[in-house]
N, C-alpha and C positions, 0 to 999 in steps of 0.2 A: 504494500500500500504506500501511497504518496511517492511513487517512483515512476509515474506516467502510465499506469496500467489502463486508465480510461482512454488516454490518448492512443496507446498501442492497440487496444482492443478495437477502437474505432477505425484505425488504419487497416487492421485485419478484416473487419466486417465489410469494409468497402471493396475488398477483392471479390470478384464474381465467383471464385471457387471456394470461398470461405463463408460459413454460416456461424454467427455468434449469437448466443442466447440473449434474450431480452426478458427480464432484467439481466444486466451484466453479471451480477453476483448472486446466483441462486443459493450458494453455500450448502450444497447437497451433502458433501462428504465430511461434515463435522458432527460432533456430538450435539444432538438437538438440545439437550439440557444446558450445555454451555452456551450455545448460540442464543437460546431464549434469555439467558441471564445477561449476556454481553451485548447482544444486538437483536432486540425483539422484532424489528421490521422484517428481516428475511425469514425468521422463524414463523411469523404470522402468515407468510406466503405459502408455507407448507412444503417447499421443495425438499427440505431435509428429512421430512417424515413420510413422503410418498414418492416412490419411484415412478409411478404412473404420471403423477403431476410433474415431476422433473422431466421425464421423457417427452411430455407434451410441449415443452419449451422448444423442442427441435423438430416438431412435426412438419414444419414448413421448410425444412432444409433442402428438400428436393434432391438434386444430383450434386450437391456441394461435395467437394473432395475432402474438405477439412471442416469438422464440426467441433465447436469449442465454446467454452465459457471462461469467465475471468474473475473468480472469487478470490479476493486478496486474503481471506482467512486461511487459505490453503498453505500459506507460508508465514504463519504467525504462531509457531511453536514457542514455548510449551503451552500457551493458552489454549490452542486448539491442537490436540494431540492425535496421533495415529491417522492422519489424513492420507498419506501415501498408501497405506494399507487399504483404506476404504476405496480409494480411487481405483487401485489395481484389482481389487476384488470385482468391482463393477466392470472395468475394462482393462484386462491384462496388457493390451497393446497401446495403452495411452502414452502420448508424448507430452512434454512440458516445455513451456517458455517461461523463463524467469528474468524479469527486468529489474535492475538494481539502480540505485542512485547514490551519490555521495552520502555516506551514512550519517554524517553530522547534519547535512542539510535535510535529509529525509526525516531524521528524528525531530528536528525543529518543526518541520512541516506537519509531522504527526501530531505534535503538541497543538498547533493551531487548528488542525482538523478537529481535535477533541474539544477545543475551546468553542468552536463554531457550532458543533452539532451534538456534543455529548456532555455539556455542562461542566467542563473542566474549569474549576475556580482558582486553583493554585497558580502561583507564579511559575514561570517556565523552569527555572532552576530547581525549585522545590519539587515540581511534578516529575521532571525527568530523573531527578536523583532518587525519589521515593518510589516511583512506579516503574518497575523493571521492564514492563511490557514495551515501553517506548524504545528501550535499548535492544531488547531481544529481537524485535522485528528487523533491526539493522545489522544483526549478526548473520550475514548472508551465508557464510561457510556452514554454520550450524544448520540453517534451514535447508541448504542443498544436501548436506550429508544425510539427512533423514530420508531423502529420496534416493540417494546413491546406494543406500543399503538394499534397495529393492530393484533398481533399474540401472542399466548400463549408461555410461556418460553420454553416448551418442543420442540418447533419447531425451536429453535436456539441452535446450538452446538457451544460452545466456547472452545478455547484452546490457548496456547501461543506458539510462535516460539521457545522459550527456552525449553519448555517441549518437543516439537517435536524433537529438536536437541539432547536433553539429552537421550531420549529413543524413537526413531521413531517407533520401532516395537510395543511397548506397546500402544503408542498414536494412531497408525493406527488401531490396533485391536479394540480399543474402538470406534474410529470414524466409522470404517466399520460396527461394530455391531449396532451403532446408525442408520446407513443408511439401515440396514437390509440385508447386503451382507456378504459374507464369511469373517469372521474376521481373518482367519488363512493365508490369502494371503499375500505374501511379494513381493513388487516391487523390480526389480533388482537394482535400483539406490537408495536404501532406505536412505542412509546416505550422499548424495551429494547435498548440497544446490545449488540453482541457483542465478544468478544475484549478485554475491559477488562483492563488491566494488574493483576496480582495484587499484594497488599501485600508479598509476599516472593518473591524470585527467587533461584535458585542459579546463581552464575557460576563458570565454570571457573577454577581456580587456575592461574597461570602456573608453569611453561611449558606446562602442559596435557598432559604425557606420560601421566599416569595416566588422565585422561579419554579420551585417544586410545586407550589400550589397552582401557579399559572398553567402548568403542563398536566396537572392531575385530572383524574376523572371527576373529582368533586367540582372543579372550576368550570368544566366544559358546558354544563347546562346553564350556568350563570353568565358566562361570557357574552352571549348574544344580547343580554339585557343591558349591558354596560355600553356607554358611548364608545364608538370606535377610536376617537381621539384619545380618550382616557386609557383604553387598552394599549394603544401604541405608545403613549407616554410612559405607562407603567413598565412595559416591556423594554423600552429603550433607555429609560433613565432611572428606574427604581430597581427592577429585577436584575438589570444588567448594566455594565459600564462600557463606554466606547473606548476601544483600543486601536492604535495605529501600529501594526506589526513592524513596519519599517523603522519606527522610533524606539522599539524595545531593545535594550542593550543585551546582546547575546554572548558577550565575552566570557562570562563565567561558565555558561553552558558549554561553549566551545572548548574551554579549558578542561571541563569535566569529561567531555566526550572524546577529546583529541587522542590521548594515549590509548584508551580502550579501542577506539575505532581503528587506529593505526595497527594495533596488534591483530585485530580481527581481519583487517584488509590484507595483511601479510599472510594470514592463514588462508584467506580466500585466494590470494595470488598463487600460493603453492597448490591449492586444490584445482585451479583452472589453468595453471601454467601461463599466466599473463600478469601484467601490471595495470594500474589504474591511474595514469597521470591526469586524467580528466577530473578526478576528485580533488579539487584544489584545496579544500579545507584541510586535507591531511598533509599537504606539502609544507615544509618549512618555508620555502619560497614559492608562492603561488605560480602556477604555470598555466599556459593556455589550455582550453578544453581540447579534447581529442580531435585530431585532424586526420585526413585520409593518409593511409600508409602506416598508421600506428595500430591499426586494428587487424587481427589475424583474418585470413580468408575464411569463407563460410565453412569449408569442409573441416577446418580446424576448430571451429567455435564450440562444437559439442564433443568431438572425440577426444579432445585433450583434457577433458575433465577426468581426474583420477578417482579411483574408488577409495572410500574411507569407511572405517568401521566405527568411528566415534565422532 
């Protein structure tokens, strides 16, 4: 998550030989109890509890050569456990695409994601330091190793968000070729990322009681009786506070994450047999993002992944 999955899934869906599910994240292959507690919306859709309902998402796939979905919870261990086993029990021939982003930037973006939609009230440093999930999702080697226990490396295609932004046409050609579909196809919105962080977000004020009441079932029947202007004022100025992410000092957070993310990226480099110069937050001296020629050819992108038992 927060590594361009929506952008990438849209680029895949645009290809005439690919069918992507809608919604993008049915979250079929996770423990329903955990999903209900962590993310009620996909649980309510019922895809994780009904195979027939899940398969109905792909009923219109027609003669598409590639049928896929993009649930980010599939790479959020240990919160969501035993996902590879569930997927491979359903489809032993499944292949996987794993997109990664500068882990420091991803973790910060994850924080803002939870501020905007999940009621995260804590400051960034406190939240990332206390809630290990923020950092666990950025431990890419660990997430990949869980899959490599069950499938060969050539069945996992890896790329970075920075590579995709730097040269989307080249990256898509390589990915399409790996999938066995026309590599010359170009989506119409090839260079327009999705879900970009807005300049202003509204963060729940501590202790969050008013926001809890505002979102609760108790308040819903009463809300229509209140003037709209009053509801908007309460939501924007009493229950929440206005925050400009660009003005939030992230120096301490970057210091907290830096050494840990560098170690994890070294581990990832050994696993994939490559380096990540495009992840500038990890460099002692920032360097330019990835350019053509720094990226291994497509036939190397998956087969160079080494097996790991831990």
